[in-house]
C-alpha positions as CSV (number, residue, x, y, z in Angstrom):
1,X,19.1,68.6,-33.8
2,X,16.7,71.2,-32.4
3,X,16.1,74.9,-32.8
4,X,18.3,76.7,-30.3
5,X,17.7,80.4,-31.1
6,X,18.4,83.1,-33.7
7,X,21.5,83.3,-35.8
8,X,23.8,85.9,-34.4
9,X,23.7,87.9,-37.7
10,X,20.0,88.0,-38.0
11,X,17.0,89.3,-36.0
12,X,14.4,87.1,-37.8
13,X,16.2,83.8,-38.8
14,X,16.0,80.9,-36.4
15,X,18.4,77.9,-37.0
16,X,18.7,74.3,-35.8
17,X,21.9,73.6,-34.0
18,X,23.5,70.6,-32.3
19,X,24.5,71.4,-28.7
20,X,25.5,68.4,-26.6
21,X,24.1,68.6,-23.1
22,X,24.3,66.2,-20.2
23,X,21.3,64.0,-19.6
24,X,21.0,64.6,-15.8
25,X,18.1,62.2,-15.3
26,X,20.3,59.3,-16.6
27,X,23.2,60.5,-14.4
28,X,21.0,60.5,-11.3
29,X,19.5,57.1,-12.2
30,X,23.0,55.5,-12.6
31,X,24.2,57.0,-9.3
32,X,21.0,56.5,-7.4
33,X,22.4,54.0,-4.9
34,X,25.3,56.3,-4.0
35,X,22.8,59.3,-3.7
36,X,20.4,57.4,-1.5
37,X,23.2,56.4,0.8
38,X,24.0,60.1,1.6
39,X,23.0,61.3,5.0
40,X,21.4,64.4,3.5
41,X,19.3,62.2,1.3
42,X,18.0,60.2,4.2
43,X,17.2,63.4,6.1
44,X,15.2,64.6,3.1
45,X,13.2,61.4,3.1
46,X,12.5,61.7,6.8
47,X,11.4,65.4,6.3
48,X,8.8,64.3,3.7
49,X,7.6,61.5,5.9
50,X,7.1,63.9,8.8
51,X,5.3,66.5,6.8
52,X,1.5,65.7,6.6
53,X,1.0,67.9,3.5
54,X,3.7,66.2,1.5
55,X,3.0,62.7,2.8
56,X,-0.7,63.0,1.7
57,X,0.5,63.4,-1.9
58,X,2.9,60.4,-1.8
59,X,2.1,57.0,-3.3
60,X,-0.8,58.8,-5.0
61,X,-1.7,60.0,-8.5
62,X,-1.7,63.7,-8.7
63,X,-3.0,65.7,-11.7
64,X,-6.1,66.9,-13.5
65,X,-8.0,66.5,-16.7
66,X,-4.8,66.5,-18.9
67,X,-3.3,63.6,-17.0
68,X,-1.7,62.6,-13.7
69,X,1.7,61.6,-12.3
70,X,2.3,59.1,-9.6
71,X,4.3,60.6,-6.8
72,X,6.7,58.6,-4.6
73,X,9.3,59.9,-2.2
74,X,12.3,58.7,-4.1
75,X,10.9,59.8,-7.4
76,X,10.1,63.3,-6.1
77,X,13.6,63.7,-4.7
78,X,15.1,62.5,-8.0
79,X,12.9,65.1,-9.9
80,X,14.0,67.9,-7.6
81,X,17.7,67.0,-8.1
82,X,17.2,66.7,-11.9
83,X,15.4,70.0,-12.3
84,X,17.9,71.7,-10.0
85,X,20.9,70.5,-12.1
86,X,19.1,71.4,-15.4
87,X,18.6,74.9,-14.0
88,X,22.3,75.4,-13.3
89,X,23.3,73.5,-16.5
90,X,26.4,72.2,-14.8
91,X,27.5,69.4,-12.5
92,X,27.0,71.4,-9.4
93,X,23.9,71.5,-7.2
94,X,22.7,75.0,-6.3
95,X,20.9,75.5,-3.0
96,X,18.9,78.3,-4.5
97,X,17.6,76.2,-7.4
98,X,17.0,73.3,-5.1
99,X,14.9,75.5,-2.8
100,X,13.0,76.8,-5.8
101,X,12.0,73.3,-6.9
102,X,10.9,72.5,-3.3
103,X,8.8,75.7,-3.0
104,X,7.2,74.9,-6.4
105,X,6.1,71.5,-5.2
106,X,4.8,72.9,-1.9
107,X,2.8,75.4,-3.9
108,X,1.3,72.6,-5.9
109,X,0.4,70.6,-2.8
110,X,-1.2,73.6,-1.1
111,X,-3.4,74.4,-4.1
112,X,-6.7,72.8,-5.0
113,X,-6.2,73.6,-8.7
114,X,-3.6,73.2,-11.4
115,X,-2.7,76.2,-13.6
116,X,-2.6,75.9,-17.4
117,X,-1.4,78.2,-20.2
118,X,-2.8,78.0,-23.7
119,X,-0.8,79.7,-26.5
120,X,-2.2,80.4,-29.9
121,X,0.4,81.9,-32.3
122,X,-1.0,84.5,-34.7
123,X,0.5,85.1,-38.2
124,X,0.2,88.4,-40.0
125,X,0.5,90.7,-37.0
126,X,3.1,92.6,-35.1
127,X,2.8,94.1,-31.6
128,X,4.3,97.2,-29.9
129,X,3.2,96.1,-26.4
130,X,1.2,93.4,-24.7
131,X,-2.4,94.0,-23.8
132,X,-5.2,92.2,-22.0
133,X,-8.5,91.2,-23.6
134,X,-10.0,89.9,-20.4
135,X,-8.5,89.0,-17.0
136,X,-7.6,85.6,-18.4
137,X,-6.7,86.3,-22.0
138,X,-4.1,88.6,-23.4
139,X,-2.3,89.3,-26.7
140,X,1.5,89.0,-26.1
141,X,4.7,89.1,-28.0
142,X,6.6,85.8,-28.1
143,X,10.1,85.9,-26.7
144,X,13.0,84.2,-28.5
145,X,12.8,81.3,-26.0
146,X,9.0,80.9,-26.6
147,X,9.5,80.9,-30.4
148,X,12.2,78.2,-30.1
149,X,9.9,76.1,-27.8
150,X,7.0,76.3,-30.4
151,X,9.3,75.5,-33.3
152,X,10.6,72.4,-31.5
153,X,7.2,71.0,-30.8
154,X,6.1,71.6,-34.4
155,X,3.4,74.2,-33.8
156,X,5.2,77.2,-35.2
157,X,6.5,77.7,-38.7
158,X,7.5,80.5,-41.1
159,X,9.5,80.7,-44.3
160,X,11.5,77.5,-44.2
161,X,14.9,77.1,-45.8
162,X,17.5,74.3,-46.0
163,X,17.3,70.7,-47.1
164,X,16.2,69.6,-43.7
165,X,14.2,72.7,-42.8
166,X,17.1,73.8,-40.7
167,X,16.3,77.5,-41.0
168,X,13.0,79.3,-40.3
169,X,12.6,83.0,-41.3
170,X,10.1,85.3,-39.7
171,X,8.0,82.9,-37.6
172,X,5.0,84.3,-35.8
173,X,6.0,86.6,-32.9
174,X,2.6,87.3,-31.4
175,X,0.1,85.0,-29.7
176,X,-3.1,84.8,-27.8
177,X,-2.3,83.6,-24.3
178,X,-5.0,82.2,-22.1
179,X,-4.4,81.3,-18.5
180,X,-6.9,79.1,-16.6
181,X,-7.1,76.6,-13.8
182,X,-8.7,73.2,-13.4
183,X,-9.4,71.2,-10.2
184,X,-6.4,69.1,-8.9
185,X,-7.1,65.5,-8.2
186,X,-5.2,63.3,-5.7
187,X,-6.2,59.7,-5.7
188,X,-5.1,56.1,-5.3
189,X,-4.5,53.5,-8.0
190,X,-7.8,51.9,-7.5
191,X,-10.1,54.9,-7.0
192,X,-9.7,57.4,-9.9
193,X,-12.0,60.3,-9.7
194,X,-14.9,60.6,-12.2
195,X,-14.0,63.2,-14.9
196,X,-16.7,65.8,-15.4
197,X,-16.7,65.6,-19.2
198,X,-19.4,68.2,-19.5
199,X,-17.3,70.7,-17.5
200,X,-14.2,70.0,-19.6
201,X,-16.2,70.5,-22.8
202,X,-17.6,73.7,-21.5
203,X,-14.1,74.9,-20.6
204,X,-12.7,74.2,-24.0
205,X,-15.7,75.8,-25.8
206,X,-15.3,79.0,-23.6
207,X,-11.6,79.2,-24.6
208,X,-12.4,78.7,-28.3
209,X,-15.1,81.4,-28.2
210,X,-12.9,83.9,-26.2
211,X,-10.0,83.4,-28.6
212,X,-12.2,83.8,-31.6
213,X,-13.6,87.0,-30.2
214,X,-10.1,88.3,-29.6
215,X,-9.1,87.5,-33.2
216,X,-12.2,89.2,-34.5
217,X,-11.4,92.3,-32.4
218,X,-7.8,92.4,-33.7
219,X,-9.1,91.9,-37.3
220,X,-11.5,94.8,-36.9
221,X,-9.0,97.1,-35.2
222,X,-6.0,96.4,-37.5
223,X,-7.8,95.6,-40.7
224,X,-5.5,92.7,-41.5
225,X,-6.1,88.9,-42.0
226,X,-4.9,87.1,-38.9
227,X,-4.1,83.4,-39.2
228,X,-4.0,81.1,-36.2
229,X,-2.8,77.6,-37.1
230,X,-3.2,75.9,-33.8
231,X,-2.7,76.0,-30.0
232,X,-0.6,74.4,-27.4
233,X,-1.9,73.9,-23.9
234,X,0.5,73.1,-21.1
235,X,0.4,72.9,-17.4
236,X,2.7,75.3,-15.5
237,X,2.7,72.8,-12.7
238,X,6.1,71.6,-11.6
239,X,4.9,68.0,-11.8
240,X,3.4,68.0,-15.3
241,X,5.6,68.8,-18.2
242,X,3.2,67.4,-20.9
243,X,1.4,69.5,-23.4
244,X,-1.5,69.2,-25.8
245,X,-1.4,70.5,-29.4
246,X,-4.4,71.3,-31.5
247,X,-3.9,72.2,-35.1
248,X,-6.5,74.6,-36.6
249,X,-7.6,75.2,-33.0
250,X,-10.3,77.7,-33.5
251,X,-13.1,75.4,-34.5
252,X,-16.0,77.0,-32.8
253,X,-18.5,74.9,-30.9
254,X,-21.2,77.4,-30.0
255,X,-23.3,80.3,-31.2
256,X,-20.6,82.9,-31.8
257,X,-19.4,83.2,-35.4
258,X,-16.5,85.6,-35.8
259,X,-17.7,87.5,-38.9
260,X,-14.5,89.0,-40.4
261,X,-12.4,86.0,-39.5
262,X,-14.7,83.6,-41.4
263,X,-15.0,86.0,-44.4
264,X,-11.2,86.5,-45.0
């Protein structure tokens, strides 16, 4: 079971629920021979082979410092179909959702970077409206869907009830949200790019410091104790659905020491 959303009779209580859903990836795998025999599927393969931008990303590893995915024509087409079916949540392929997945891939192929979003939930704070700290960092309210996602990956908690922790009351509804980009790498199996570990370390340290400053600012402004318990960093890229969780994320590697945060 997983968290699906709030109870209908409550604005603050989230509950685990069983909801059987089709596993579209298995369906597509089991019917792959029939799908690949379709004329439209063959036309799609030919379109990729004729497009230099798409072809340059095929049979290559595409990714960044958080990992890479190997792209092959059949695999890419299966992923487009799977994501399109999941978006409609029914056994019917929507042209609009199909086009959306194709456009997302094209955007990734055209870009030299991969976009990431880092979310750090904050306990002990409520928010009337979102506001920006810098161009890249903001304080934002978490939607119900975002709360459910964080509950299901184990980052978010609250007052837990039930023998199996099936109910969570008043989870954090505010987070520091950092948006940043990192270089995209496209390479073959035998020629992985050298990872600039110094640049990656500098990136993480900058995020830690900026988040600590944001918490210090909120602590000064609101005069409350604000408790971050961790962060989740995920790529918004269509090809990368993985994420990285850091518990007690604000361990500062640098000169900045958030005074009130450390004293409370």
